[in-house]
C-alpha positions in Angstrom: 42.9 3.4 22.3 40.2 1.1 23.9 38.4 2.5 26.9 38.2 0.4 30.0 34.6 -0.2 31.3 33.4 -1.4 34.7 31.8 -4.9 34.6 29.5 -4.4 37.6 26.5 -2.1 37.5 25.8 0.9 39.6 22.2 1.0 40.8 22.5 4.3 42.7 20.0 5.9 40.2 17.5 3.9 42.2 18.7 3.7 45.8 22.0 3.7 47.7 21.6 0.4 49.5 19.1 -2.2 50.6 18.9 -0.3 53.9 18.4 3.1 52.2 15.6 4.7 54.3 14.1 6.2 51.2 13.1 2.7 50.0 11.0 2.0 53.1 9.6 5.6 53.1 8.6 5.2 49.4 6.8 2.0 50.1 4.9 3.5 53.0 4.1 6.6 50.9 2.9 4.6 48.0 0.6 2.5 50.2 -0.9 5.7 51.6 -1.4 7.1 48.0 -3.0 3.9 46.9 -5.5 4.2 49.9 -6.2 7.8 49.0 -6.8 6.9 45.4 -9.2 4.2 46.4 -11.1 6.6 48.7 -11.3 9.2 45.9 -12.4 7.0 43.0 -13.9 3.7 44.1 -17.5 3.4 43.1 -17.4 6.6 41.0 -15.6 5.5 37.8 -18.8 5.2 35.8 -19.6 8.9 36.5 -16.2 10.3 35.6 -16.0 12.5 32.5 -13.0 11.8 30.1 -10.8 14.5 31.6 -11.2 13.0 35.1 -10.5 9.5 33.8 -7.3 10.9 32.3 -6.3 12.5 35.6 -6.9 9.2 37.4 -4.9 7.2 34.9 -2.0 9.7 35.3 -2.1 9.3 39.0 -2.0 5.5 38.6 0.9 5.8 36.2 2.9 7.8 38.7 2.1 5.3 41.4 3.2 2.3 39.4 6.3 4.0 38.1 7.5 4.5 41.7 6.6 1.0 42.7 8.9 0.0 39.8 11.8 1.8 41.4 11.2 0.0 44.7 10.9 -3.4 43.0 13.8 -3.0 40.6 16.5 -2.3 43.2 16.3 -5.5 45.3 15.4 -7.6 42.3 18.5 -6.5 40.4 20.8 -7.1 43.4 19.2 -10.5 43.8 19.7 -11.4 40.1 23.4 -10.4 40.4 23.7 -12.7 43.4 20.9 -15.1 44.2 22.6 -16.1 47.4 22.1 -12.6 48.8 19.7 -13.3 51.6 19.1 -9.6 52.4 18.2 -8.9 48.8 15.8 -11.7 48.7 14.1 -10.6 52.0 13.8 -7.1 50.8 12.4 -8.3 47.5 9.8 -10.4 49.3 8.9 -7.3 51.3 8.5 -5.2 48.2 6.5 -7.8 46.4 4.1 -8.0 49.5 3.7 -4.2 49.5 3.2 -4.1 45.7 0.5 -6.8 46.0 -1.3 -4.7 48.7 -1.0 -1.6 46.5 -2.4 -3.5 43.5 -5.3 -4.8 45.6 -6.1 -1.2 46.6 -6.3 0.2 43.1 -7.3 -2.7 40.9 -10.9 -1.6 41.3 -10.3 1.1 38.8 -9.7 -1.2 35.8 -12.5 -3.5 37.0 -14.9 -0.6 37.1 -13.8 0.5 33.7 -14.4 -3.0 32.4 -17.8 -3.0 33.9 -18.9 0.0 31.9 -21.3 -0.7 29.0 -19.4 -1.4 25.8 -20.8 1.8 24.2 -19.5 3.9 27.1 -16.1 2.3 27.1 -15.8 2.7 23.3 -16.8 6.4 23.7 -13.9 6.9 26.2 -11.5 5.2 23.8 -12.3 7.9 21.2 -12.5 10.9 23.6 -10.0 13.6 22.7 -9.0 14.0 26.4 -8.0 10.3 26.4 -6.3 10.1 23.0 -3.0 9.1 24.6 -4.7 6.1 26.3 -6.8 4.9 23.4 -4.9 1.6 23.0 -4.8 1.1 26.8 -8.6 1.5 27.0 -9.0 -0.8 24.0 -7.1 -3.5 25.9 -9.4 -2.9 28.9 -12.4 -3.5 26.7 -10.9 -6.7 25.3 -10.5 -8.0 28.8 -14.1 -7.4 29.8 -15.2 -11.0 29.3 -12.5 -12.3 31.6 -12.7 -10.1 34.6 -13.5 -11.4 38.1 -15.2 -9.7 41.0 -12.8 -7.4 43.0 -12.6 -9.6 46.0 -11.6 -12.6 43.8 -9.0 -10.5 41.9 -7.6 -9.4 45.3 -7.4 -13.0 46.5 -5.7 -14.1 43.3 -3.0 -11.4 43.8 -2.4 -12.4 47.4 -2.3 -16.1 46.6 0.3 -15.5 43.9 2.8 -14.6 46.6 2.6 -18.1 48.1 1.3 -19.8 45.0 2.5 -19.7 41.3 4.9 -16.9 41.8 6.5 -18.6 44.9 7.1 -21.8 42.9 8.7 -19.7 40.1 10.9 -18.0 42.6 11.8 -21.4 44.2 13.1 -22.6 40.8 15.3 -19.5 40.4 16.6 -19.8 44.0 17.4 -23.5 43.6 19.2 -23.2 40.3 21.2 -20.2 41.5 22.4 -22.3 44.4 23.5 -25.3 42.3 27.2 -26.2 42.1 28.5 -28.2 39.1 31.2 -30.8 38.5 34.3 -28.9 37.4 35.5 -29.4 33.8 39.2 -28.9 32.9 40.0 -28.1 29.3 43.0 -29.5 27.3 44.5 -26.1 27.8 44.4 -26.5 31.6 41.7 -24.0 32.5 38.9 -25.2 34.8 35.2 -24.2 34.5 32.9 -24.4 37.6 30.2 -21.9 37.1 27.2 -22.3 34.8 28.3 -19.5 32.5 31.8 -20.9 32.3 30.5 -24.4 31.5 28.1 -22.9 28.9 31.0 -21.2 27.2 32.7 -24.6 26.8 30.0 -25.7 24.5 31.9 -23.6 21.9 35.1 -25.4 22.6 36.9 -27.2 19.7 37.4 -30.4 21.8 34.4 -32.8 21.5 35.0 -34.4 25.0 35.3 -31.0 26.6 31.9 -30.0 25.1 30.4 -33.3 26.3 31.8 -32.9 29.8 30.5 -29.3 30.1 27.1 -30.3 28.7 26.7 -33.2 31.1 28.0 -31.3 34.1 25.1 -29.0 34.0 22.5 -31.6 33.0 23.5 -34.2 35.6 22.7 -31.7 38.3 19.3 -31.0 36.6 18.7 -34.7 36.5 19.4 -35.0 40.3 16.5 -32.5 40.8 14.3 -33.6 37.9 11.5 -34.5 40.3 11.5 -31.0 41.9 11.5 -29.1 38.6 8.8 -31.4 37.2 6.7 -30.7 40.3 7.2 -27.0 40.0 6.3 -27.0 36.3 3.2 -29.1 36.9 2.1 -26.7 39.8 2.6 -23.7 37.6 0.7 -25.3 34.7 -2.2 -26.4 37.0 -2.4 -22.8 38.4 -2.8 -21.5 34.8 -5.5 -24.2 34.2 -7.5 -23.1 37.3 -7.2 -19.4 36.3 -8.4 -20.2 32.8 -11.5 -21.9 34.3 -12.1 -19.0 36.6 -11.8 -16.3 33.9 -13.3 -18.2 31.0 -10.3 -18.5 28.8 -10.4 -21.6 26.6 -6.8 -22.4 27.2 -3.5 -21.0 28.5 -2.5 -20.4 24.9 -5.6 -18.3 24.3 -5.0 -16.3 27.5 -1.4 -15.6 26.5 -2.2 -14.6 22.9 -4.8 -12.1 24.2 -2.2 -10.7 26.6 0.5 -10.5 23.9 -1.8 -9.1 21.2 -1.0 -11.9 18.7 -3.8 -13.2 16.6 -4.2 -17.0 16.9 -3.9 -17.3 13.1 -0.4 -15.7 13.3 0.7 -18.2 16.0 -0.4 -21.2 14.0 1.1 -19.8 10.8 4.4 -19.5 12.6 4.2 -23.0 14.1 3.2 -24.6 10.8 5.6 -22.6 8.7 8.6 -23.6 10.8 7.6 -27.2 11.1 7.4 -27.4 7.3 11.1 -26.3 7.1 12.8 -28.6 9.5 14.9 -29.6 6.5 16.9 -26.3 6.9 17.9 -27.2 10.4 18.8 -30.8 9.4 20.6 -29.7 6.3 22.8 -27.3 8.2 23.7 -29.8 11.0 24.2 -32.6 8.5 26.8 -30.4 6.7 28.4 -29.4 9.9 28.7 -33.0 11.0 30.5 -33.7 7.7 32.9 -30.9 8.3 33.6 -32.1 11.9 33.9 -35.7 10.8 31.3 -36.8 13.3 27.5 -37.0 13.8 26.4 -33.9 15.6 25.2 -34.6 19.2 23.1 -32.1 21.2 26.3 -31.1 23.0 27.9 -30.3 19.6 25.4 -27.9 18.0 27.6 -24.9 19.1 30.9 -26.5 18.2 33.2 -24.3 16.2 33.3 -25.0 12.5 36.7 -26.5 11.6 39.1 -24.0 10.1 42.1 -24.5 7.8 44.0 -22.2 10.2 43.5 -21.1 13.8 40.8 -18.5 14.2 40.8 -16.5 17.4 37.4 -16.7 19.0 38.2 -14.7 22.1 36.7 -11.2 22.4 37.8 -8.9 25.2 34.9 -7.1 26.9 36.3 -3.6 26.3 37.2 -4.4 22.7 33.8 -6.0 22.2 32.0 -2.8 23.4 34.1 -0.7 21.0 33.1 -3.0 18.1 29.4 -2.9 19.1 29.3 0.9 19.4 31.0 1.2 16.0 28.4 -1.1 14.4 25.5 0.9 16.0 27.2 4.1 14.8 27.1 3.0 11.2 23.3 2.6 11.6 22.7 5.8 13.5 24.9 8.1 15.5 22.2 9.0 18.1 21.7 5.2 18.4 25.4 4.7 19.2 25.5 7.6 21.6 22.6 6.2 23.6 24.2 2.8 23.8 27.5 4.3 25.0 25.6 5.9 27.9 24.9 2.4 29.3 28.6 1.8 29.8 29.4 5.3 30.9 26.7 5.3 33.5 27.4 1.6 34.5 23.9 0.2 33.7 25.5 -3.1 32.6 26.5 -6.1 34.9 28.7 -8.4 32.9 30.8 -10.0 35.6 30.8 -13.8 36.0 30.3 -14.6 39.7 29.0 -17.5 41.8 25.3 -17.3 42.4 24.6 -15.0 39.5 21.3 -15.6 37.8 21.8 -17.6 34.6 21.1 -16.2 31.1 20.8 -12.5 30.3 18.1 -9.8 30.5 17.3 -6.2 30.1 15.3 -4.7 33.0 13.5 -1.5 32.2 12.5 0.9 34.9 10.2 3.5 33.5 11.2 7.0 34.5 14.8 5.9 35.0 16.6 3.7 32.5 17.3 0.1 31.6 19.8 -2.3 33.3 21.4 -5.1 31.4 22.6 -8.4 33.0 24.8 -11.0 31.3 27.8 -13.1 32.1 30.5 -12.0 29.6 32.7 -15.0 28.9 35.3 -13.2 26.7 34.0 -14.6 23.4 31.9 -13.6 20.3 28.9 -15.4 21.7 28.9 -13.1 24.7 29.4 -10.1 22.5 26.3 -11.0 20.5 24.4 -11.5 23.8 25.5 -8.0 24.8 24.3 -6.7 21.4 20.9 -8.5 21.9 20.3 -7.0 25.4 21.5 -3.6 24.3 18.8 -3.8 21.6 16.2 -4.0 24.4 17.8 -1.2 26.2 17.8 1.1 23.2 14.2 0.1 22.4 13.1 1.2 25.9 15.2 4.4 25.6 13.1 5.5 22.6 9.9 4.4 24.4 10.9 6.4 27.5 11.1 9.6 25.4 7.6 9.2 23.9 5.4 7.1 26.1 3.8 7.3 29.6 3.8 4.3 31.9 0.7 2.5 30.6 2.0 2.7 27.0 5.6 1.8 27.9 5.4 -2.0 27.6 5.6 -3.2 24.0 3.8 -6.3 23.0 6.2 -9.3 23.0 6.7 -9.7 19.3 7.8 -6.0 19.0 9.8 -6.4 22.3 12.3 -8.7 20.6 12.7 -7.0 17.2 15.3 -4.4 18.2 17.4 -7.1 20.0 17.7 -9.3 16.9 18.1 -6.3 14.7 21.1 -5.2 16.8 22.7 -8.6 16.3 22.3 -8.3 12.6 23.9 -4.8 12.7 26.9 -6.2 14.6 27.3 -9.2 12.4 27.4 -7.1 9.2 30.0 -4.8 10.8 32.2 -7.7 11.9 32.0 -9.4 8.5 33.1 -6.1 6.8 35.9 -5.8 9.4 37.0 -9.3 8.5 37.0 -8.8 4.7 40.5 -10.1 4.4 40.0 -12.9 6.8 37.8 -15.6 5.1 38.1 -18.0 8.0 36.9 -15.5 10.5 34.1 -14.5 8.1 33.0 -18.1 8.1 33.0 -18.2 11.9 30.8 -15.2 11.9 28.5 -16.5 9.2 28.2 -19.8 11.1 27.3 -17.8 14.2 24.5 -15.9 12.4 23.1 -19.1 10.9 23.1 -21.0 14.2 21.6 -18.0 16.0 18.7 -17.9 13.4 18.2 -21.7 13.6 17.9 -21.3 17.4 15.5 -18.4 17.2 13.3 -19.9 14.4 13.4 -23.6 15.2 14.5 -24.2 18.8 12.4 -21.5 20.3 9.3 -22.6 18.4 10.1 -26.2 19.5 9.9 -24.9 23.1 6.4 -23.6 22.4 5.5 -27.0 21.0 6.6 -28.5 24.3 4.3 -26.0 26.1 1.4 -26.9 23.8 1.9 -30.5 25.1 2.4 -29.5 28.7 -0.7 -27.3 28.9 -2.8 -29.8 26.9 -1.8 -32.5 29.4 -2.4 -30.1 32.4 -6.0 -29.5 31.1 -6.6 -33.3 31.6 -4.8 -33.6 34.9 -1.4 -33.6 36.6 1.8 -34.7 34.8 5.2 -35.6 36.1 8.8 -35.0 35.1 9.0 -38.1 33.0 6.2 -36.8 30.7 8.1 -33.6 30.2 11.4 -35.4 29.7 10.0 -37.8 27.1 8.0 -35.0 25.2 11.1 -32.7 25.0 13.2 -35.6 23.8 10.7 -36.6 21.1 10.2 -33.0 19.9 14.0 -32.5 19.5 14.3 -35.8 17.7 11.7 -34.6 15.2 13.6 -31.3 14.8 17.0 -32.9 14.4 15.9 -35.9 12.3 18.9 -38.0 11.4 21.2 -35.0 11.5 21.4 -34.6 15.3 21.8 -37.3 17.9 19.7 -36.4 20.9 21.7 -37.4 24.0 19.9 -39.0 26.9 20.9 -36.1 29.1 18.9 -33.7 26.9 15.7 -35.0 28.3 16.1 -32.8 31.4 17.3 -29.7 29.5 13.9 -28.1 29.7 14.4 -27.2 33.3 16.9 -24.5 32.2 14.3 -22.7 30.1 13.0 -20.0 32.4 10.2 -18.8 30.2 8.2 -22.0 30.4 7.9 -21.4 34.1 7.3 -17.6 34.3 5.9 -16.6 30.9 4.1 -19.4 29.0 4.3 -19.2 25.2 7.0 -16.5 25.2 9.5 -18.4 23.1 7.5 -18.6 19.8 7.7 -14.8 20.0 11.4 -15.0 19.5 10.6 -16.8 16.3 8.1 -14.2 15.3 10.5 -11.4 16.2 13.3 -13.0 14.2 11.1 -13.2 11.2 10.2 -9.5 11.6 13.8 -8.6 12.2 15.0 -10.4 9.1 12.3 -8.6 7.1 13.2 -5.2 8.6 16.9 -5.8 7.9 16.3 -6.7 4.3 14.4 -3.4 4.0 17.2 -1.5 5.7 19.7 -3.0 3.3 17.5 -2.0 0.3 16.5 1.5 1.6 19.5 2.6 3.6 19.0 5.7 5.7 15.5 6.2 4.5 14.5 3.1 6.6 15.7 4.5 9.9 12.9 7.1 10.8 10.1 4.5 10.4 12.1 2.0 12.4 12.7 4.4 15.3 9.1 5.4 15.2 8.2 1.7 15.6 10.5 1.4 18.6 9.1 4.6 20.2 5.5 3.4 19.8 6.0 1.0 22.7 2.6 -0.4 23.7 0.6 2.5 22.4 -0.4 0.8 19.2 -1.8 -2.6 18.1 1.5 -4.3 17.1 0.4 -5.9 13.8 -0.8 -2.6 12.5 2.3 -0.7 13.8 4.5 -3.1 11.9 2.6 -2.6 8.7 2.5 1.2 9.0 6.1 2.0 10.2 8.2 -0.6 8.5 5.9 -2.3 5.9 6.1 -5.8 7.5 2.9 -7.9 7.6 3.3 -10.9 9.9 -0.3 -12.0 9.0 0.9 -13.0 5.5 2.4 -16.5 5.2 4.9 -15.1 2.5 6.5 -13.0 5.2 7.4 -16.2 7.2 8.4 -18.0 4.0 10.7 -15.1 3.0 12.5 -15.2 6.3 13.0 -18.9 6.0 14.3 -18.4 2.5 16.8 -15.9 3.8 18.1 -18.5 6.2 18.4 -21.0 3.3 20.4 -18.3 1.4 22.8 -18.0 4.3 23.4 -21.7 4.3 23.9 -21.5 0.5 26.5 -18.8 1.1 28.3 -20.9 3.7 28.4 -24.0 1.5 29.8 -21.9 -1.3 32.7 -20.8 0.9 33.7 -24.4 1.8 
């Protein structure tokens, strides 16, 4: 019997309401603690012995953990309904308080960075600071880019009305958009972004086109605004690069994300060399559909000889996901089930809800998952993806303190993609006597990998162009429209027709606004996940301990070394990238053999 689960999350682990007096009391208490920390340590860091540095770091960790509680509550309510004015106002208040707190305590990391390299290196290797070795290593790596305290404080304050404000404006504006309704041949009408997005999987070509254009015509209406916001954000990064001495926004982000530049370029070059895989698949799909694939058709269902149900009820989907995770590891499954039992998931479709999906980790508490579940397999895989993040942070929470709790971005996406592969294998086995459904699932895996490996790296190619142009001066929306169109034409070749409406599609990609060069890391993580999954298939249960150790490591280790040690994956080797692409080619071979 399938259990019924709530679709709206319960945030009472944090606070009871936006007016909960504990929230205001916590903010005031944290500001007082930050002031006391400043009075105790400012100007004295250079004289502190290792044990005292450890005590100070532990105090800061406690401080930032509690700031996280204050921030998470209104931000999660706002994400669930961006039209909630009270949530936005409370979030603004918390962000203001957090900035004031950061400005009170940022001296500590600055004074650490000002230590002679020999002294900082000695702290890294002090037994009393063993748990913070990687954190201190990161502090040392940031030495060349630090600014005086008063400048750092000004940067933090300016962010509230500068770059961060423009990023927030985009989220607010998109959350308030309404779209042209689209009615399917079956008579159902889609009005919300999540509902229209689900129609891109519809069997009817005109329905897909209407849903696709409904969203993008609204983006086109506000193309000037989104172009202005993106230019402002890119120019702010350029100015920060000049102030700190970073050679580029890419260099700044690679340093922050602990990715060697050689790995970045190996991924970009390795994927560009295999556009033939993307084109081969969509050329074959076009043949099956009897039409040339347009950008609105890339998610169209592969034609079947007989009807294949693609609907997936939420409760049934959870049951299947938990079963898939249980085959991998029973503790893994049990931890996942807690998310639904404790109502840490918001899956309801509603007006004003933030688009996309995310996992928000609150160190010291738990993770919260947000998505809009559209009763289909795609939504189920999205749930599996975000649950991978949640499980990753669950293992981190058991082993790491606050400063070691944030995994580098490549590692941050591994568990999510790995979860999708676990789910897919389980569903394929369940459909052993249903070849048409197996084909649907195989198509879903191929298209997911093509998205992660090729579309996500294409987004980073767009960012290379954007930030290169920003380094020369301002750009407008037409530059972004044209560049995005040209890049997609290169990716699709003669296999995919890039519709004119696709030029404005970049405005839907949140990462290019709030986290430059994030998307290639989906590509890197997909490559790592495919490598990990191949090892799991070969080693079975023997693979699991190392994999869980990798998850539990969080941000306590340099990620390339952690990958080599725990799961034997070396992303610095071109053959690792080539092997992942060969795996995708093998999946296409398998699909073609089933036709």
